[in-house]
PDB file of N, CA, C and O in Angstrom, chain B, residues numbered from 101:
ATOM      1  N   MET B 101       0.825  -1.203   0.000  1.00  0.00           N
ATOM      2  CA  MET B 101       0.000   0.000   0.000  1.00  0.00           C
ATOM      3  C   MET B 101       0.864   1.260   0.000  1.00  0.00           C
ATOM      4  O   MET B 101       0.531   2.233  -0.677  1.00  0.00           O
ATOM      5  N   ARG B 102       1.979   1.256   0.758  1.00  0.00           N
ATOM      6  CA  ARG B 102       2.818   2.455   0.819  1.00  0.00           C
ATOM      7  C   ARG B 102       3.418   2.773  -0.539  1.00  0.00           C
ATOM      8  O   ARG B 102       3.571   3.942  -0.892  1.00  0.00           O
ATOM      9  N   VAL B 103       3.760   1.742  -1.304  1.00  0.00           N
ATOM     10  CA  VAL B 103       4.337   1.964  -2.636  1.00  0.00           C
ATOM     11  C   VAL B 103       3.315   2.647  -3.539  1.00  0.00           C
ATOM     12  O   VAL B 103       3.667   3.549  -4.299  1.00  0.00           O
ATOM     13  N   PHE B 104       2.074   2.231  -3.465  1.00  0.00           N
ATOM     14  CA  PHE B 104       1.019   2.841  -4.275  1.00  0.00           C
ATOM     15  C   PHE B 104       0.828   4.307  -3.892  1.00  0.00           C
ATOM     16  O   PHE B 104       0.664   5.164  -4.761  1.00  0.00           O
ATOM     17  N   LYS B 105       0.851   4.591  -2.599  1.00  0.00           N
ATOM     18  CA  LYS B 105       0.694   5.966  -2.116  1.00  0.00           C
ATOM     19  C   LYS B 105       1.804   6.851  -2.685  1.00  0.00           C
ATOM     20  O   LYS B 105       1.531   7.932  -3.205  1.00  0.00           O
ATOM     21  N   TYR B 106       3.041   6.399  -2.587  1.00  0.00           N
ATOM     22  CA  TYR B 106       4.158   7.196  -3.087  1.00  0.00           C
ATOM     23  C   TYR B 106       4.188   7.247  -4.608  1.00  0.00           C
ATOM     24  O   TYR B 106       4.660   8.227  -5.183  1.00  0.00           O
ATOM     25  N   PHE B 107       3.696   6.215  -5.260  1.00  0.00           N
ATOM     26  CA  PHE B 107       3.587   6.243  -6.713  1.00  0.00           C
ATOM     27  C   PHE B 107       2.648   7.362  -7.146  1.00  0.00           C
ATOM     28  O   PHE B 107       2.957   8.115  -8.069  1.00  0.00           O
ATOM     29  N   ILE B 108       1.518   7.469  -6.486  1.00  0.00           N
ATOM     30  CA  ILE B 108       0.553   8.523  -6.795  1.00  0.00           C
ATOM     31  C   ILE B 108       1.159   9.893  -6.518  1.00  0.00           C
ATOM     32  O   ILE B 108       1.008  10.810  -7.326  1.00  0.00           O
ATOM     33  N   LEU B 109       1.840  10.041  -5.390  1.00  0.00           N
ATOM     34  CA  LEU B 109       2.469  11.324  -5.062  1.00  0.00           C
ATOM     35  C   LEU B 109       3.538  11.697  -6.086  1.00  0.00           C
ATOM     36  O   LEU B 109       3.619  12.852  -6.502  1.00  0.00           O
ATOM     37  N   ASP B 110       4.356  10.734  -6.494  1.00  0.00           N
ATOM     38  CA  ASP B 110       5.378  10.990  -7.504  1.00  0.00           C
ATOM     39  C   ASP B 110       4.751  11.350  -8.843  1.00  0.00           C
ATOM     40  O   ASP B 110       5.233  12.247  -9.535  1.00  0.00           O
ATOM     41  N   PHE B 111       3.694  10.665  -9.205  1.00  0.00           N
ATOM     42  CA  PHE B 111       3.005  10.956 -10.455  1.00  0.00           C
ATOM     43  C   PHE B 111       2.447  12.373 -10.442  1.00  0.00           C
ATOM     44  O   PHE B 111       2.546  13.086 -11.441  1.00  0.00           O
ATOM     45  N   LEU B 112       1.865  12.788  -9.328  1.00  0.00           N
ATOM     46  CA  LEU B 112       1.330  14.143  -9.213  1.00  0.00           C
ATOM     47  C   LEU B 112       2.446  15.182  -9.272  1.00  0.00           C
ATOM     48  O   LEU B 112       2.270  16.242  -9.873  1.00  0.00           O
ATOM     49  N   GLN B 113       3.586  14.892  -8.658  1.00  0.00           N
ATOM     50  CA  GLN B 113       4.740  15.793  -8.746  1.00  0.00           C
ATOM     51  C   GLN B 113       5.190  15.933 -10.194  1.00  0.00           C
ATOM     52  O   GLN B 113       5.504  17.033 -10.650  1.00  0.00           O
ATOM     53  N   PHE B 114       5.220  14.837 -10.900  1.00  0.00           N
ATOM     54  CA  PHE B 114       5.621  14.848 -12.297  1.00  0.00           C
ATOM     55  C   PHE B 114       4.671  15.711 -13.131  1.00  0.00           C
ATOM     56  O   PHE B 114       5.124  16.520 -13.942  1.00  0.00           O
ATOM     57  N   ILE B 115       3.387  15.549 -12.943  1.00  0.00           N
ATOM     58  CA  ILE B 115       2.386  16.343 -13.679  1.00  0.00           C
ATOM     59  C   ILE B 115       2.548  17.820 -13.337  1.00  0.00           C
ATOM     60  O   ILE B 115       2.518  18.673 -14.225  1.00  0.00           O
ATOM     61  N   LYS B 116       2.717  18.121 -12.063  1.00  0.00           N
ATOM     62  CA  LYS B 116       2.924  19.498 -11.630  1.00  0.00           C
ATOM     63  C   LYS B 116       4.168  20.084 -12.302  1.00  0.00           C
ATOM     64  O   LYS B 116       4.153  21.228 -12.756  1.00  0.00           O
ATOM     65  N   TYR B 117       5.226  19.305 -12.361  1.00  0.00           N
ATOM     66  CA  TYR B 117       6.467  19.751 -12.991  1.00  0.00           C
ATOM     67  C   TYR B 117       6.273  20.006 -14.483  1.00  0.00           C
ATOM     68  O   TYR B 117       6.801  20.982 -15.016  1.00  0.00           O
ATOM     69  N   LEU B 118       5.528  19.150 -15.154  1.00  0.00           N
ATOM     70  CA  LEU B 118       5.293  19.317 -16.591  1.00  0.00           C
ATOM     71  C   LEU B 118       4.594  20.634 -16.915  1.00  0.00           C
ATOM     72  O   LEU B 118       4.843  21.240 -17.957  1.00  0.00           O
ATOM     73  N   PHE B 119       3.724  21.066 -16.016  1.00  0.00           N
ATOM     74  CA  PHE B 119       2.971  22.281 -16.258  1.00  0.00           C
ATOM     75  C   PHE B 119       3.584  23.519 -15.613  1.00  0.00           C
ATOM     76  O   PHE B 119       3.025  24.610 -15.722  1.00  0.00           O
ATOM     77  N   SER B 120       4.716  23.368 -14.949  1.00  0.00           N
ATOM     78  CA  SER B 120       5.361  24.526 -14.339  1.00  0.00           C
ATOM     79  C   SER B 120       6.060  25.357 -15.403  1.00  0.00           C
ATOM     80  O   SER B 120       6.455  24.841 -16.448  1.00  0.00           O
ATOM     81  N   LYS B 121       6.207  26.619 -15.134  1.00  0.00           N
ATOM     82  CA  LYS B 121       6.816  27.523 -16.110  1.00  0.00           C
ATOM     83  C   LYS B 121       8.339  27.493 -16.057  1.00  0.00           C
ATOM     84  O   LYS B 121       8.995  27.858 -17.033  1.00  0.00           O
ATOM     85  N   ASP B 122       8.903  27.070 -14.950  1.00  0.00           N
ATOM     86  CA  ASP B 122      10.358  27.117 -14.785  1.00  0.00           C
ATOM     87  C   ASP B 122      11.057  25.802 -15.124  1.00  0.00           C
ATOM     88  O   ASP B 122      12.225  25.618 -14.782  1.00  0.00           O
ATOM     89  N   LYS B 123      10.361  24.895 -15.786  1.00  0.00           N
ATOM     90  CA  LYS B 123      10.998  23.628 -16.129  1.00  0.00           C
ATOM     91  C   LYS B 123      12.013  23.834 -17.252  1.00  0.00           C
ATOM     92  O   LYS B 123      11.754  24.542 -18.225  1.00  0.00           O
ATOM     93  N   LYS B 124      13.154  23.209 -17.096  1.00  0.00           N
ATOM     94  CA  LYS B 124      14.200  23.300 -18.105  1.00  0.00           C
ATOM     95  C   LYS B 124      14.559  21.915 -18.613  1.00  0.00           C
ATOM     96  O   LYS B 124      14.832  21.735 -19.800  1.00  0.00           O
ATOM     97  N   TYR B 125      14.558  20.974 -17.750  1.00  0.00           N
ATOM     98  CA  TYR B 125      14.933  19.603 -18.082  1.00  0.00           C
ATOM     99  C   TYR B 125      14.318  18.676 -17.056  1.00  0.00           C
ATOM    100  O   TYR B 125      13.869  19.123 -16.000  1.00  0.00           O
ATOM    101  N   ILE B 126      14.296  17.409 -17.352  1.00  0.00           N
ATOM    102  CA  ILE B 126      13.633  16.445 -16.475  1.00  0.00           C
ATOM    103  C   ILE B 126      14.629  15.637 -15.629  1.00  0.00           C
ATOM    104  O   ILE B 126      14.277  15.135 -14.562  1.00  0.00           O
ATOM    105  N   PHE B 127      15.863  15.518 -16.109  1.00  0.00           N
ATOM    106  CA  PHE B 127      16.869  14.736 -15.394  1.00  0.00           C
ATOM    107  C   PHE B 127      17.924  15.643 -14.777  1.00  0.00           C
ATOM    108  O   PHE B 127      18.270  16.683 -15.337  1.00  0.00           O
ATOM    109  N   VAL B 128      18.431  15.236 -13.614  1.00  0.00           N
ATOM    110  CA  VAL B 128      19.541  15.963 -12.990  1.00  0.00           C
ATOM    111  C   VAL B 128      20.842  15.565 -13.677  1.00  0.00           C
ATOM    112  O   VAL B 128      20.883  14.573 -14.405  1.00  0.00           O
ATOM    113  N   ASP B 129      21.898  16.330 -13.451  1.00  0.00           N
ATOM    114  CA  ASP B 129      23.186  15.975 -14.029  1.00  0.00           C
ATOM    115  C   ASP B 129      23.773  14.768 -13.281  1.00  0.00           C
ATOM    116  O   ASP B 129      23.310  14.414 -12.197  1.00  0.00           O
ATOM    117  N   LYS B 130      24.785  14.152 -13.868  1.00  0.00           N
ATOM    118  CA  LYS B 130      25.382  12.929 -13.298  1.00  0.00           C
ATOM    119  C   LYS B 130      25.947  13.160 -11.907  1.00  0.00           C
ATOM    120  O   LYS B 130      25.847  12.283 -11.048  1.00  0.00           O
ATOM    121  N   LYS B 131      26.537  14.319 -11.671  1.00  0.00           N
ATOM    122  CA  LYS B 131      27.119  14.624 -10.359  1.00  0.00           C
ATOM    123  C   LYS B 131      26.039  14.608  -9.281  1.00  0.00           C
ATOM    124  O   LYS B 131      26.209  13.982  -8.235  1.00  0.00           O
ATOM    125  N   THR B 132      24.942  15.290  -9.535  1.00  0.00           N
ATOM    126  CA  THR B 132      23.827  15.339  -8.582  1.00  0.00           C
ATOM    127  C   THR B 132      23.228  13.961  -8.383  1.00  0.00           C
ATOM    128  O   THR B 132      22.908  13.574  -7.259  1.00  0.00           O
ATOM    129  N   GLU B 133      23.078  13.227  -9.460  1.00  0.00           N
ATOM    130  CA  GLU B 133      22.536  11.864  -9.374  1.00  0.00           C
ATOM    131  C   GLU B 133      23.415  10.996  -8.477  1.00  0.00           C
ATOM    132  O   GLU B 133      22.905  10.270  -7.624  1.00  0.00           O
ATOM    133  N   ASN B 134      24.727  11.067  -8.667  1.00  0.00           N
ATOM    134  CA  ASN B 134      25.648  10.269  -7.849  1.00  0.00           C
ATOM    135  C   ASN B 134      25.649  10.708  -6.392  1.00  0.00           C
ATOM    136  O   ASN B 134      25.751   9.868  -5.498  1.00  0.00           O
ATOM    137  N   GLU B 135      25.537  12.010  -6.136  1.00  0.00           N
ATOM    138  CA  GLU B 135      25.458  12.508  -4.758  1.00  0.00           C
ATOM    139  C   GLU B 135      24.208  11.966  -4.071  1.00  0.00           C
ATOM    140  O   GLU B 135      24.273  11.498  -2.935  1.00  0.00           O
ATOM    141  N   ARG B 136      23.085  12.030  -4.753  1.00  0.00           N
ATOM    142  CA  ARG B 136      21.829  11.515  -4.200  1.00  0.00           C
ATOM    143  C   ARG B 136      21.931  10.014  -3.933  1.00  0.00           C
ATOM    144  O   ARG B 136      21.524   9.529  -2.878  1.00  0.00           O
ATOM    145  N   LEU B 137      22.474   9.301  -4.892  1.00  0.00           N
ATOM    146  CA  LEU B 137      22.594   7.848  -4.768  1.00  0.00           C
ATOM    147  C   LEU B 137      23.493   7.461  -3.598  1.00  0.00           C
ATOM    148  O   LEU B 137      23.202   6.503  -2.882  1.00  0.00           O
ATOM    149  N   ASN B 138      24.581   8.199  -3.402  1.00  0.00           N
ATOM    150  CA  ASN B 138      25.477   7.927  -2.270  1.00  0.00           C
ATOM    151  C   ASN B 138      24.793   8.188  -0.942  1.00  0.00           C
ATOM    152  O   ASN B 138      24.988   7.438   0.015  1.00  0.00           O
ATOM    153  N   ILE B 139      23.990   9.247  -0.872  1.00  0.00           N
ATOM    154  CA  ILE B 139      23.232   9.528   0.357  1.00  0.00           C
ATOM    155  C   ILE B 139      22.281   8.368   0.644  1.00  0.00           C
ATOM    156  O   ILE B 139      22.183   7.907   1.781  1.00  0.00           O
ATOM    157  N   CYS B 140      21.589   7.903  -0.378  1.00  0.00           N
ATOM    158  CA  CYS B 140      20.634   6.806  -0.211  1.00  0.00           C
ATOM    159  C   CYS B 140      21.335   5.498   0.176  1.00  0.00           C
ATOM    160  O   CYS B 140      20.835   4.750   1.017  1.00  0.00           O
ATOM    161  N   LYS B 141      22.472   5.229  -0.427  1.00  0.00           N
ATOM    162  CA  LYS B 141      23.176   3.976  -0.141  1.00  0.00           C
ATOM    163  C   LYS B 141      23.738   3.941   1.283  1.00  0.00           C
ATOM    164  O   LYS B 141      24.016   2.864   1.811  1.00  0.00           O
ATOM    165  N   ASN B 142      23.906   5.114   1.908  1.00  0.00           N
ATOM    166  CA  ASN B 142      24.374   5.182   3.287  1.00  0.00           C
ATOM    167  C   ASN B 142      23.232   5.333   4.288  1.00  0.00           C
ATOM    168  O   ASN B 142      23.470   5.444   5.491  1.00  0.00           O
ATOM    169  N   CYS B 143      22.022   5.338   3.809  1.00  0.00           N
ATOM    170  CA  CYS B 143      20.847   5.494   4.677  1.00  0.00           C
ATOM    171  C   CYS B 143      20.538   4.166   5.372  1.00  0.00           C
ATOM    172  O   CYS B 143      20.687   3.095   4.783  1.00  0.00           O
ATOM    173  N   ASN B 144      20.111   4.251   6.617  1.00  0.00           N
ATOM    174  CA  ASN B 144      19.772   3.036   7.363  1.00  0.00           C
ATOM    175  C   ASN B 144      18.426   2.445   6.934  1.00  0.00           C
ATOM    176  O   ASN B 144      18.075   1.350   7.373  1.00  0.00           O
ATOM    177  N   LEU B 145      17.677   3.137   6.098  1.00  0.00           N
ATOM    178  CA  LEU B 145      16.381   2.642   5.613  1.00  0.00           C
ATOM    179  C   LEU B 145      16.486   1.942   4.259  1.00  0.00           C
ATOM    180  O   LEU B 145      15.480   1.477   3.724  1.00  0.00           O
ATOM    181  N   LEU B 146      17.693   1.864   3.704  1.00  0.00           N
ATOM    182  CA  LEU B 146      17.920   1.228   2.415  1.00  0.00           C
ATOM    183  C   LEU B 146      17.476  -0.235   2.455  1.00  0.00           C
ATOM    184  O   LEU B 146      17.784  -0.963   3.398  1.00  0.00           O
ATOM    185  N   GLU B 147      16.754  -0.647   1.428  1.00  0.00           N
ATOM    186  CA  GLU B 147      16.329  -2.045   1.303  1.00  0.00           C
ATOM    187  C   GLU B 147      17.011  -2.653   0.084  1.00  0.00           C
ATOM    188  O   GLU B 147      16.885  -2.145  -1.030  1.00  0.00           O
ATOM    189  N   LYS B 148      17.723  -3.725   0.304  1.00  0.00           N
ATOM    190  CA  LYS B 148      18.374  -4.442  -0.796  1.00  0.00           C
ATOM    191  C   LYS B 148      17.394  -5.473  -1.335  1.00  0.00           C
ATOM    192  O   LYS B 148      16.696  -6.142  -0.573  1.00  0.00           O
ATOM    193  N   SER B 149      17.350  -5.593  -2.648  1.00  0.00           N
ATOM    194  CA  SER B 149      16.527  -6.637  -3.260  1.00  0.00           C
ATOM    195  C   SER B 149      17.244  -7.155  -4.493  1.00  0.00           C
ATOM    196  O   SER B 149      18.210  -6.550  -4.957  1.00  0.00           O
ATOM    197  N   CYS B 150      16.777  -8.260  -5.016  1.00  0.00           N
ATOM    198  CA  CYS B 150      17.414  -8.842  -6.195  1.00  0.00           C
ATOM    199  C   CYS B 150      17.216  -7.960  -7.439  1.00  0.00           C
ATOM    200  O   CYS B 150      17.952  -8.093  -8.416  1.00  0.00           O
ATOM    201  N   LEU B 151      16.235  -7.073  -7.400  1.00  0.00           N
ATOM    202  CA  LEU B 151      15.971  -6.189  -8.529  1.00  0.00           C
ATOM    203  C   LEU B 151      16.727  -4.871  -8.426  1.00  0.00           C
ATOM    204  O   LEU B 151      16.792  -4.123  -9.402  1.00  0.00           O
ATOM    205  N   GLY B 152      17.301  -4.574  -7.260  1.00  0.00           N
ATOM    206  CA  GLY B 152      18.041  -3.331  -7.064  1.00  0.00           C
ATOM    207  C   GLY B 152      17.720  -2.717  -5.722  1.00  0.00           C
ATOM    208  O   GLY B 152      16.779  -3.129  -5.044  1.00  0.00           O
ATOM    209  N   ASP B 153      18.510  -1.729  -5.345  1.00  0.00           N
ATOM    210  CA  ASP B 153      18.298  -1.046  -4.070  1.00  0.00           C
ATOM    211  C   ASP B 153      17.015  -0.225  -4.125  1.00  0.00           C
ATOM    212  O   ASP B 153      16.693   0.411  -5.129  1.00  0.00           O
ATOM    213  N   ARG B 154      16.290  -0.264  -2.995  1.00  0.00           N
ATOM    214  CA  ARG B 154      15.021   0.452  -2.911  1.00  0.00           C
ATOM    215  C   ARG B 154      14.996   1.326  -1.675  1.00  0.00           C
ATOM    216  O   ARG B 154      15.672   1.044  -0.686  1.00  0.00           O
ATOM    217  N   CYS B 155      14.215   2.382  -1.740  1.00  0.00           N
ATOM    218  CA  CYS B 155      13.997   3.253  -0.588  1.00  0.00           C
ATOM    219  C   CYS B 155      13.099   2.512   0.398  1.00  0.00           C
ATOM    220  O   CYS B 155      12.081   1.942   0.006  1.00  0.00           O
ATOM    221  N   GLY B 156      13.470   2.518   1.667  1.00  0.00           N
ATOM    222  CA  GLY B 156      12.685   1.846   2.686  1.00  0.00           C
ATOM    223  C   GLY B 156      11.412   2.581   3.058  1.00  0.00           C
ATOM    224  O   GLY B 156      10.543   2.014   3.721  1.00  0.00           O
ATOM    225  N   ILE B 157      11.289   3.823   2.647  1.00  0.00           N
ATOM    226  CA  ILE B 157      10.088   4.600   2.957  1.00  0.00           C
ATOM    227  C   ILE B 157       9.064   4.491   1.837  1.00  0.00           C
ATOM    228  O   ILE B 157       7.926   4.084   2.069  1.00  0.00           O
ATOM    229  N   CYS B 158       9.465   4.852   0.630  1.00  0.00           N
ATOM    230  CA  CYS B 158       8.504   4.892  -0.482  1.00  0.00           C
ATOM    231  C   CYS B 158       8.533   3.647  -1.363  1.00  0.00           C
ATOM    232  O   CYS B 158       7.584   3.393  -2.105  1.00  0.00           O
ATOM    233  N   GLY B 159       9.616   2.864  -1.288  1.00  0.00           N
ATOM    234  CA  GLY B 159       9.716   1.649  -2.082  1.00  0.00           C
ATOM    235  C   GLY B 159      10.224   1.871  -3.501  1.00  0.00           C
ATOM    236  O   GLY B 159      10.281   0.927  -4.288  1.00  0.00           O
ATOM    237  N   CYS B 160      10.595   3.107  -3.840  1.00  0.00           N
ATOM    238  CA  CYS B 160      11.101   3.399  -5.184  1.00  0.00           C
ATOM    239  C   CYS B 160      12.480   2.789  -5.392  1.00  0.00           C
ATOM    240  O   CYS B 160      13.261   2.651  -4.450  1.00  0.00           O
ATOM    241  N   PHE B 161      12.766   2.429  -6.625  1.00  0.00           N
ATOM    242  CA  PHE B 161      14.097   1.969  -6.968  1.00  0.00           C
ATOM    243  C   PHE B 161      15.017   3.182  -7.054  1.00  0.00           C
ATOM    244  O   PHE B 161      14.748   4.123  -7.800  1.00  0.00           O
ATOM    245  N   LEU B 162      16.090   3.153  -6.294  1.00  0.00           N
ATOM    246  CA  LEU B 162      16.976   4.304  -6.185  1.00  0.00           C
ATOM    247  C   LEU B 162      17.656   4.655  -7.498  1.00  0.00           C
ATOM    248  O   LEU B 162      17.943   5.823  -7.763  1.00  0.00           O
ATOM    249  N   LYS B 163      17.911   3.661  -8.307  1.00  0.00           N
ATOM    250  CA  LYS B 163      18.555   3.888  -9.601  1.00  0.00           C
ATOM    251  C   LYS B 163      17.753   4.889 -10.436  1.00  0.00           C
ATOM    252  O   LYS B 163      18.327   5.654 -11.211  1.00  0.00           O
ATOM    253  N   TYR B 164      16.448   4.884 -10.280  1.00  0.00           N
ATOM    254  CA  TYR B 164      15.581   5.769 -11.057  1.00  0.00           C
ATOM    255  C   TYR B 164      15.162   7.004 -10.272  1.00  0.00           C
ATOM    256  O   TYR B 164      15.113   8.102 -10.827  1.00  0.00           O
ATOM    257  N   LYS B 165      14.865   6.838  -9.002  1.00  0.00           N
ATOM    258  CA  LYS B 165      14.394   7.958  -8.178  1.00  0.00           C
ATOM    259  C   LYS B 165      15.397   9.096  -8.137  1.00  0.00           C
ATOM    260  O   LYS B 165      15.010  10.265  -8.139  1.00  0.00           O
ATOM    261  N   THR B 166      16.692   8.767  -8.100  1.00  0.00           N
ATOM    262  CA  THR B 166      17.722   9.792  -7.969  1.00  0.00           C
ATOM    263  C   THR B 166      17.985  10.551  -9.266  1.00  0.00           C
ATOM    264  O   THR B 166      18.735  11.527  -9.250  1.00  0.00           O
ATOM    265  N   LYS B 167      17.402  10.144 -10.375  1.00  0.00           N
ATOM    266  CA  LYS B 167      17.641  10.765 -11.686  1.00  0.00           C
ATOM    267  C   LYS B 167      16.753  11.971 -11.989  1.00  0.00           C
ATOM    268  O   LYS B 167      17.151  12.847 -12.757  1.00  0.00           O
ATOM    269  N   PHE B 168      15.569  12.030 -11.406  1.00  0.00           N
ATOM    270  CA  PHE B 168      14.591  13.034 -11.796  1.00  0.00           C
ATOM    271  C   PHE B 168      14.697  14.322 -10.983  1.00  0.00           C
ATOM    272  O   PHE B 168      14.923  14.289  -9.773  1.00  0.00           O
ATOM    273  N   VAL B 169      14.530  15.456 -11.662  1.00  0.00           N
ATOM    274  CA  VAL B 169      14.622  16.772 -11.042  1.00  0.00           C
ATOM    275  C   VAL B 169      13.570  16.952  -9.950  1.00  0.00           C
ATOM    276  O   VAL B 169      13.867  17.518  -8.898  1.00  0.00           O
ATOM    277  N   PHE B 170      12.383  16.492 -10.177  1.00  0.00           N
ATOM    278  CA  PHE B 170      11.269  16.751  -9.269  1.00  0.00           C
ATOM    279  C   PHE B 170      11.225  15.806  -8.063  1.00  0.00           C
ATOM    280  O   PHE B 170      10.372  15.972  -7.191  1.00  0.00           O
ATOM    281  N   GLU B 171      12.118  14.827  -7.996  1.00  0.00           N
ATOM    282  CA  GLU B 171      12.128  13.879  -6.876  1.00  0.00           C
ATOM    283  C   GLU B 171      12.837  14.464  -5.662  1.00  0.00           C
ATOM    284  O   GLU B 171      13.645  15.384  -5.785  1.00  0.00           O
ATOM    285  N   GLU B 172      12.527  13.922  -4.496  1.00  0.00           N
ATOM    286  CA  GLU B 172      13.195  14.300  -3.256  1.00  0.00           C
ATOM    287  C   GLU B 172      13.162  13.125  -2.295  1.00  0.00           C
ATOM    288  O   GLU B 172      12.369  12.196  -2.447  1.00  0.00           O
ATOM    289  N   CYS B 173      14.026  13.184  -1.317  1.00  0.00           N
ATOM    290  CA  CYS B 173      14.065  12.137  -0.298  1.00  0.00           C
ATOM    291  C   CYS B 173      12.764  12.194   0.508  1.00  0.00           C
ATOM    292  O   CYS B 173      12.369  13.274   0.948  1.00  0.00           O
ATOM    293  N   PRO B 174      12.093  11.064   0.710  1.00  0.00           N
ATOM    294  CA  PRO B 174      10.822  11.075   1.426  1.00  0.00           C
ATOM    295  C   PRO B 174      10.949  11.060   2.952  1.00  0.00           C
ATOM    296  O   PRO B 174       9.937  11.065   3.653  1.00  0.00           O
ATOM    297  N   SER B 175      12.181  11.042   3.472  1.00  0.00           N
ATOM    298  CA  SER B 175      12.343  11.016   4.927  1.00  0.00           C
ATOM    299  C   SER B 175      11.947  12.364   5.525  1.00  0.00           C
ATOM    300  O   SER B 175      11.832  13.360   4.810  1.00  0.00           O
ATOM    301  N   GLU B 176      11.743  12.388   6.820  1.00  0.00           N
ATOM    302  CA  GLU B 176      11.305  13.614   7.487  1.00  0.00           C
ATOM    303  C   GLU B 176      12.327  14.739   7.374  1.00  0.00           C
ATOM    304  O   GLU B 176      11.957  15.911   7.296  1.00  0.00           O
ATOM    305  N   ASP B 177      13.623  14.385   7.365  1.00  0.00           N
ATOM    306  CA  ASP B 177      14.656  15.410   7.299  1.00  0.00           C
ATOM    307  C   ASP B 177      15.105  15.742   5.885  1.00  0.00           C
ATOM    308  O   ASP B 177      16.037  16.525   5.708  1.00  0.00           O
ATOM    309  N   LYS B 178      14.459  15.160   4.866  1.00  0.00           N
ATOM    310  CA  LYS B 178      14.742  15.457   3.454  1.00  0.00           C
ATOM    311  C   LYS B 178      16.247  15.511   3.189  1.00  0.00           C
ATOM    312  O   LYS B 178      16.815  16.590   3.024  1.00  0.00           O
ATOM    313  N   LYS B 179      16.876  14.364   3.149  1.00  0.00           N
ATOM    314  CA  LYS B 179      18.328  14.289   3.002  1.00  0.00           C
ATOM    315  C   LYS B 179      18.825  14.858   1.685  1.00  0.00           C
ATOM    316  O   LYS B 179      19.975  15.287   1.594  1.00  0.00           O
ATOM    317  N   TRP B 180      17.988  14.868   0.674  1.00  0.00           N
ATOM    318  CA  TRP B 180      18.310  15.498  -0.605  1.00  0.00           C
ATOM    319  C   TRP B 180      17.042  15.954  -1.309  1.00  0.00           C
ATOM    320  O   TRP B 180      15.951  15.447  -1.050  1.00  0.00           O
ATOM    321  N   ARG B 181      17.210  16.920  -2.203  1.00  0.00           N
ATOM    322  CA  ARG B 181      16.102  17.453  -3.018  1.00  0.00           C
ATOM    323  C   ARG B 181      16.560  17.563  -4.430  1.00  0.00           C
ATOM    324  O   ARG B 181      15.794  17.989  -5.296  1.00  0.00           O
TER     325      ARG B 181
END
């Protein structure tokens, strides 16, 4: 159920981003992507699976979540944006 909830929230963020006036691109640069991925890989909520590392809060695959401009860490302290 939590994965579905975060899927809907991510989808709404994506739609909001598509209609925003300040959009320039959809993907972050490689440096930012790697910084986000390193933060996630050092998080105590990281879930390892045979399909790839996943966020323990939202269930997203980190390989993809860290690539998009409109994504952010779902933890209370927002480790990255």
